[in-house]
N, C-alpha and C positions, 0 to 999 in steps of 0.2 A: 504494500500500500504506500509506503514511504517513497519507494522508487517511482511509482506512477505519479504521485503528487509532485515530486522533485522535477520530473520531466515536464509536467504540465506547467508548473511555475516558470521553468526555464523558457518554454515557448511563449508564454504570456508576457514575460518581461522583455524578450526580444521583440515581440510584436508591438508592445507599448512604446519601446524606444524607436521603432521604425515608423510609428504613426506620428503625424505632425500636428494633431489637434491641440495638444498643450502649447506648442510653439505658436500656432495660429491664434490661440486665445490670448497669449501674452502680447503678440503684435497688435491685436485689436484693442486690448486694454491700454497699451502705450499710446496708440494713435488717438483713441478717444480722449485720454487724459490731456494730450496736447491740443486736441481740437477744441475742447471746452475751456481751456485755460486762456484767459484774456491777456495776461502779461507774460510774454515769452521773450527771454533774452537770447542773444546770439549764442551764448554758451549752451543754453538749453536746447536750441535748435541743432547745434553740433552734436550734443549728447544724443538727441533723438536720431539723428542720421547714423551715428555709430551703432546705436541699439538696433535700428532697422537693418543695417548691413550685417550685424552679428546674427540676428534672427534668420535672415535670408541664407547666410552661410550654413547655419545649423539645419535649416530646411533642406538644403542640398545634401549635406553630409548624412542626414538621417536616411537618405535613399541607399547609402552604402552599408547600413547596419545589417541587413539580411544577408547579402553576399558574404561579408566577413564572418558573421556569427555562424551561418550555416556551413561555411567552409571549415571553420574550427570544430564544429560539432559533428561534422559528417562522419568521422571515424572515431567518435568518442566512445569509450567504454563506460564512463560514468553516466552518460545520458544515452543509454542504448535505445530507448523508445524514440527519442528525438532523432537519433542517427538513422533508425529504421524508417521514420517518417520522411526524412530528407532523401534517402535513397529511393523510396517509393515515389516521392514528389518529382524527383529528377526523371524517373522512367515513365510515368503515366501522364499522358496529355489530359486524360479525363480528370485526374486529381488536380492537375494544374488549373484547369478551367474551373473546377469546383472551388478551389482556394481563391481564385480571382473573383468569383461571384460572391463568396463569403466576405472577401476583403472590400468589395464594392459596397455591400450592405452594412459593413461595420463602420463605415465613415459617417460621422455625424458632424456636419458643419456647425461651427460656433458663431457664424454670422458674417463672414466675408461676402459682401454683395457683388463679387466680380462677375459671377455667372448667374444665369437665370435658373429657375427651379425645375426646368424640364430635364428629361433623361440625359440628353447630350451635355447640358451644362453641368449636371451633377457628376456625370462620368468624367468630364475634363477636370472639374474641381477635385473629385476623389483621386484622380490619377496624380494630380499635383500635390495635394495635401494629405491624402490618406494612405492606408496600407496598400491600396491598389497600385500606386506608383512604386512602392517599395518592392512588391512582388513582380511587377513588370521589369524593374531594374534587375532583380534576381534572375529572372528567366533569360533576360538578355545577356547577363554575365555568364550564365551556364551555357548558353548558345555559343558565345564567343570562346569560352574555355574549351568547349567540345571541338570547335573548328580548329583551334590552335593545337590541341592534342592530336587531332587527326592529321594535321599537316606535319607535326613533329614525327609521328609514326611513319608517315610516307617517306620522309627524308632518310630515315635510318635504314 
């Protein structure tokens, strides 16, 4: 039972770090604070610009959480269930599609009004800010890694 719980917690933590909703919420709060503040100095505007840049860098870097974490856990003996899940996910297109659908529905926007509420807008927003984008980057990473490994095998 402990082993199962340990593996589930590991996957949940990885997916929480790969999701951008907390960062998106921070960005909205910062922007709202400065929007409703009447007296803004130049120093505060520079601080706002730095915070926004840092949050955007973090939004980009969180896309790399899944490839690095899954690569590290792929052959792990401590997290055997996670390792088995990763191997099955790499092999099965049906499981990949299922995970993408689940990732799409796991995204809950905190209020960025960049896109409309229709399916296409939510899909784009989920791909940029949610787990959907992280899993798409993971699948692209695996695809590129597979092509590189195939080309290396053909050279030898």
